C-alpha positions in Angstrom: -16.1 3.8 -18.5 -13.0 2.8 -16.5 -12.7 4.2 -12.9 -10.0 6.8 -12.3 -7.1 5.2 -10.6 -6.0 7.7 -7.9 -3.8 5.4 -5.8 -0.5 3.5 -6.2 -0.2 0.8 -3.6 3.4 -0.3 -2.8 3.9 -4.1 -2.8 6.8 -5.2 -0.5 6.7 -9.0 -0.4 3.5 -9.7 1.6 3.0 -6.2 3.0 1.1 -3.5 1.1 1.3 0.3 1.8 -0.9 3.0 0.4 0.3 6.0 -1.7 -1.9 8.6 -3.4 -1.2 10.0 -6.9 -0.6 13.7 -6.5 0.4 14.5 -10.1 0.4 12.9 -13.5 3.5 14.0 -15.3 3.0 11.8 -18.3 1.5 8.4 -19.3 4.6 6.7 -17.9 5.5 9.0 -15.0 3.5 9.7 -11.8 4.2 11.7 -8.7 2.9 9.9 -5.5 2.9 10.5 -1.8 2.7 8.0 1.1 -0.5 8.0 3.1 -1.2 7.5 6.8 -2.5 4.1 7.8 -3.6 3.4 11.3 -5.1 0.0 12.4 -8.8 0.4 13.0 -9.5 0.0 16.7 -12.4 -2.4 15.9 -9.9 -5.0 14.6 -7.6 -6.9 16.9 -5.2 -9.7 15.9 -6.3 -13.1 17.2 -3.0 -15.0 17.8 -2.5 -18.7 18.6 0.8 -20.5 19.3 2.5 -21.7 16.2 4.9 -20.7 13.4 8.0 -18.8 14.7 6.1 -17.7 17.8 2.4 -17.3 16.9 -0.1 -17.3 14.0 -2.7 -14.6 13.5 -5.9 -16.5 12.5 -7.8 -13.4 11.3 -4.9 -11.9 9.3 -7.0 -11.5 6.2 -9.8 -9.5 7.8 -7.6 -6.5 8.8 -9.2 -3.0 8.9 -7.2 0.2 8.5 -8.1 3.9 8.6 -6.2 5.5 5.7 -5.8 9.2 5.2 -3.7 11.7 3.2 -0.4 12.8 4.7 0.7 16.1 3.2 3.8 16.1 5.4 5.3 13.2 3.2 7.6 14.1 0.4 6.3 13.2 -3.1 8.3 10.6 -5.1 8.2 9.7 -8.8 7.3 6.3 -10.2 7.8 5.2 -13.8 6.1 2.6 -15.9 8.5 0.1 -17.4 8.3 -3.3 -19.0 7.8 -4.9 -15.5 5.2 -2.4 -14.2 5.4 0.7 -12.0 8.6 1.2 -10.0 10.4 4.0 -8.1 14.1 4.8 -8.5 14.9 2.2 -5.8 13.1 -0.6 -7.7 10.1 -0.8 -5.3 7.0 -2.1 -7.1 3.6 -0.4 -7.2 0.2 -1.2 -8.5 -2.4 1.4 -9.5 -5.8 1.2 -7.9 -9.1 3.0 -7.4 -8.7 2.6 -3.6 -5.8 2.8 -1.1 -4.8 -0.6 0.4 -2.9 -1.4 3.6 -1.9 -4.9 4.7 0.5 -5.9 7.3 1.4 -9.6 7.4 1.4 -10.6 11.0 2.4 -14.1 10.1 5.7 -13.3 8.5 
């Protein structure tokens, strides 16, 4: 049995932002809403000189507290030949968990 995918994570180059699916309109249309993501206080970026100004050595161990945000306006995404996209062309991937990643090294 496949897990129910209740999230649509937005992929913007190297950053990822969590959205939750609030309504399934059809097999090819979903209504989603952005979620709140706050950096977990137990994780601190460890920076060393390098790159443009610094390099975060623990970038791939980030921890985030992700919660629903009912104040956000729902948007629609549609499934096309190149995957899930919104009307602005931003890409999404469906998932069974919300994901947040901020690329401190970009």
